[in-house]
Each structure stands twice: as structure tokens, then as C-alpha cells.
N, C-alpha and C positions, 0 to 999 in steps of 0.2 A: 256109100253108107254101109254096104254089106261087109266090106273089109274092116270097117271100124267095129261092127257087131261081132265079127269073127276074130277080132283082135289081130288082124293081119295088115292093118293100114300102113302105108309107107309115108313117112314124114321126111321131106327134103329141107335141109337147113343150109342157107347160102350166106357165106361170110362176106365181110367187106374187104376192100383192097384197091379202091380206085379203079383205074383202067383194067387191072388184072381181073376185075369182076366180070369182064366180058366172057371169061372162060365158062361162067355159069350157063351161057347160051349154048355152048358146045356140049356141056353136060346134059342139058335138057334135050338137045337134039338126039344124043345117043340113047337117052331114056325112051324117047318117043319111038325111035326106030326099033328098039329092042322090046317094046311093048311093056316096059316097066311103068306101073301106075304111079302117079303122084297124087296122094290123097289129101295132103296138107303141106303148105309151104310156109316157111318162116325165114326171115333174113335180117341182116343188118347192113346199113349203108348201101353200097352198090348192090349187094345181094337182095336187100329189101326192094330197091328200085326195079331190078330185073324180075324178081318174084312177083311183085305187084303188077307189073306190066303183063306178065304171062297169065296170071289168073284173071286179069281184067279183059283178056281176050285180044290183046295186041299180038298180031302175028309175030312169031319168033324171028323171022327174017327182017322184020321191020323195027324191032326193039332197039337194036344197036344203032340203026340209022337215026332214030329219034333222039337217042342219048347223045350221039355225035353232034347233031344239029344244035342242041341246046348247050352242049359243053363249050362250044366255041365262044359264046358270049355270056356264059353263065356267071362269071365272076366280075363283080363291079366293086371297086374300092369305095369305102364309106368312111366317115369320120370315126376314128377308132375309140368308141366309147365302150361298146360291148363286143365288138368284133372288128376285124379289118376289112371284111367283105359284107356287102348287102346281099340278102337272100331274095330280093324282090324278083329278079329274073328267074332264079331257080324255082321259086314258088309258082310263078306264072307258068313255067314250063311244065311243072308237075301237074298243075290243074288242067292244062291243055291236053296233056298226054293221057291222064287218068280220068278226066271228067269229074262228075259229081257222084261217083260210086261210093257207097258206104261199105266198109269191110264186112260187116255182118250180112250183107246182101250178096256177097260173092258166092258163086257156085262151089268153088274150091276154097276151103278154109285157109285163111292167111293171117300172119301177124308180122309186124315189124318190131324190131328191138331198138330201144333208145336208152340213154342214160338219164335218169331223173336226178337233176342236180339238187332239187328241193329236198328230196328224201335220201339222196345218196344211194340209189339202188337202180337195178335194171327195170325199165318200164316195158311191159309187153303190150303193144298197141294192137288190139284185136277188135276194135269197134270205132265208129266215126268215119270221117272222110278219109278215103284211101290216100289221097295226095298229101294230106297233112301228116299222116303217119310216116309216109316215105320221106317227106321234108325233114321231120324231126330226126329220123334215122340217118339222114345225109347232111347233118349240120355239125361238123367237128367244132368243138369248143374253141373260141378264139378266132377261128376262121370265118364262121357264120354265126349270126346271133341265135340264141336258144329259141326254140319254138314253145310258145305258151299253150298248154293244154290242161284244162280242168284245174287251173291254178298252179300248175307245175311247170318248171323250166326243163325242157328236154333238149338233149344234144345227141350226137352220134354215139351209139351204144358200144363202140369199140373200146371205150375207156374201161369198161367192166368185162364184157364178153363179146368178142368180135363174131364168133359163130355161136348163136344162141341155142345150143343143144339142150340146156336145162329146161328152157321154156317149151321146146318141142316135146321133150319127154313127158312133161307135165300134161300136155294136151293129148298125148297118146296114152296117158295113165300107165306109163311104164317106168316105175322106179327102178333104180339100178339093180336092186336085189332080184328083180323079176325081168331083167332085160331080155330081149329076144322072145318074150312070151306074149306081149301085148301089142306089139307093133314094131316097125323097123325104123330106126332113126339113122339117116344118111347125112353126114356132114361134109360140106365142100369148103375147104379152107384155101383161099387164094391169096392170103396175106403172107406170102413167102418172101421174107425180107433178108437182104444181105446185111453185113455189118454197116451201121450208120456212122461213117467216119469222114475225116478230112486229112489232107496232106499237111501235117503239122510243120514240115520243114519249109514249105513254100507259102503257107497260108498267112495272110495278114488280115486280122479282123478289123478292117477299115471300111466304114460305110460307104465312103465315096468310091473306093476301089471296087466295092461290090456293085455299085450303081454303074460305074464305068464298064465293068466287065459284062454287064447285062447287054450292052450295046456293041460289044466287040465279038470277034470270032473266037477269041481265046477261051478255052474251057476253064470255068471257075471251079475251084475245089470246095468252096464254101456252099453248103446247102442253102436254098432260098427259104424265105419265111414260110411259104406254103408247105414245103417239104418238112420243115421243122415242126410246124403245128400238126401235120398229119402223123408224123412219127410219135409226137407226144400223145396224140389221141389214141394211138394203137398200142402203146406200151403195156397198158393194163391187160388188154386182150391177148397180147403175145405171152405175157406171164401166166395166163390161164390155159395155154395151149395143151399142156398135158392133161389137165382136168377135162378139157373139151374132147380130147382123144378118148379118154376113159368113158365119157358120157355117151359117145356115139356107138352105134352097132357097127357102122361102116364109116371110116374116116378117110376121105380122099384129099390129096394135096397135089394138084397139078403142078408140073415143073415150070414155074413162072419167074424164077429168080432173075432172069435176064431182062424182064420187063419192069419198067418203072411205074409208079403209082399214077403218073400223069401221061402215060403212053396211049392216049386215046386214038392217035392216028394208026396204031398197030392193032386196032380192034379185031380185024379179020384173022390176023395171025394168032391172037390170043384165043379167039373162039375155037380155032382149029386145034390148038394145044389142049384145050378142055375137052374137045370132042374125041381126039385120038387117045388121050389118057383114060377117058371113061371107057372107051371101047376095050381097052386092055383089061378092064375090071368087070366087064359085062357078065361074064360067067358067074363070078362071085356075087354080083348084085342080084342076078336072077335067082340064084340058089337061095340067097337070104330072103328074097321076096316071095319065095315059094312058087316061082314060075317055071 
């Protein structure tokens, strides 16, 4: 509270990026070891899940194990009316992991970002059940059904802003013209994507060939439907990257291009990348935080 009053609060913003989001755990580990305070956390998608787990008191070493446990059976096909997957397993997993905590009762302030399809704007979820806010922020449109909250349809916030810096700055009361005067906004962007393409010389857009290749050892050049929907969900956020960089006081982008969005089995490697990358910037971080 004192850092808020002294206008020196540190706000950590964690972006989405699927399995690449495990890097956030490495970032947080480096912060803890360096004594850099985290006064408020906001996040989108995987960033919201990790941020919520952290402020809910789940031990950092346990968070990635919990995520891996539920990721194995988290996706269940459903009749494709509003989505191709059911969120029943995911909803149950989040409730189990986060319990019945309400966001407004957390010791460390937290918010999750989502896209409000009803009003076509970013929804900042800073009250109500923690698990439900995280579920909304982790529901890519088309892949999972929208989450209904207060009469609105909510999906993954990456459509509009994958790293919700604007919402964090508003909570620290630090408009751009007064940046670095009212608090410190640190943004972690893990959605480092390579070119989304296919081999047009060998590719045949044939559904049955795609199904057949799924059961063969031959590498298919056509992205799967999950990859396509995730790419669509993130295009808006990617187009806002420069604005995100300008809005943050410190913008960190761990080198994660070799990892895919579904590389959950490489969690420990990704955590280490986030940790080592943050260590390289610790001096700058501590200086900006006034430590």
C-alpha cells in the first residue's frame, strides 16, 4: 500500500501465448530473487492463469505442474454450435485450482483481460470469482464457448490486446504523459510468433489427407484447426504490439520463437528461458523500480 501512496507501485502485465506463457514463472522467480516487488498483476489468457494462481497463493513451483495436469485432458470436442471444444473440463480445473476466491478479496490486486463480444471492447475483470475471470480470459473465440458474465459474452482478450498494458496504467493512474511518475508498468510479451505459413508446393487442402496425416509419422505442412483458431485469436493483439511497447515503462520479450503455442511438454525449458532472460535485465528493472 505504501508504494501506491508514494506512486512507486510496480504493475506486472503478463501476456498470453499458450505454452510460451510458462516463461512468466521464470520471470516471477527472477523478480522474487532480486527483491523486486509485485504490487499488482494483470494478465490475459495464460498470463491471467499464471498471475491468478500466483496471487491466490499457489506455490510457484506447483503452478506449472497443475497446468500440465489439466492440459492433458482439457480439450473435449463438442457439437460445433458455438465452439468446437467444450469448456467443461477447463472450467472444473480452474475451479479446483483457484477455489472460491473472489478477486476483490485477494491480498495482491489482480485483473484478467477478456474481449467483450457484446460491446466489442476489452473487458477488465477485477471482481467476482477468480476462476471465472481466468476462464473467460482463456476462451479463444471458436475454440471454446464464450463465458457469460453480467449479460456479456466474453472470450480470450488477445483479439484486442494480448498484453493489457492500458488497463494496468489506468489502475496505477499513470497516463502516458506522466509515465514513470506514478508507478512502473512492466509488460511481459511471450507471444513471439514466426511467420504463419505452409509449403504451397506440396500442400493439398484435402480434408481426408489431413486426417490421414494425423495418424502417420509424416510431418504435415497444413496447420491444424486449433493452431488456426489460436492464430486468428491473436492477430488483433499482434497488430497492437507497437502500441503495447509504447504504453509500458519496461517491455520484455523473452526469446521463445522456437517454442510452439502447444509445447506444454517443454514447460521447464520455457520457464528457464524466462528466468535467464529476466536476469539479464535485472539491473534495469531494479533501477526503474527504485531499488
